[in-house]
C-alpha positions, 0 to 999 in steps of 0.5 A, a space after each residue: 615559224 611560217 614565212 611571213 607574207 605581207 601585202 603591198 599596203 601592209 608594207 607601205 603602212 610599216 614603211 610609214 611607221 619606219 620613217 619616224 624610227 631611229 636606227 636601232 641596229 647597225 651592220 658594219 665590217 663584222 658582217 652577219 655574225 651569230 651575235 648580230 642575229 641574236 640582237 636582231 631577234 631580241 629587238 624584233 621581239 621587243 619592237 617588231 619593227 627594226 631599222 637597220 643601217 649598213 656601213 661599208 656595203 655597196 648596193 649589191 651587197 646590201 641587197 644580198 644582206 637583206 635577203 639573208 637577214 630576212 631568211 636567217 632572221 625569220 623576219 620580213 624585209 619591209 623596204 630598203 632605201 640607200 643604206 637603211 632597211 626595215 625588218 618586221 616580225 610580229 610578236 609570237 604572242 598576239 596579246 603582246 603585239 605592239 604594231 597594228 598592221 591592217 589586214 
């Protein structure tokens, strides 16, 4: 999969959608396990935009987690505020995409 490159306007649009989302994935003491990435991939395929909540991680650890999740999860970190972060990956089949991201 090619690296996603979203513009600032596209990220702003996705963050606006993300404000209305409930947290769908949580990251706690277990850290970034293969099971976590499998669930992230499943949710990204189903929803395209996933809201994640960090538990027990300080600011530096959360920033490092966001970079690692975006890299290993093959998605784009759209934004992070406090203990929550948003990740986006468009559905591989353009006909099944649920979110319309402005060009």
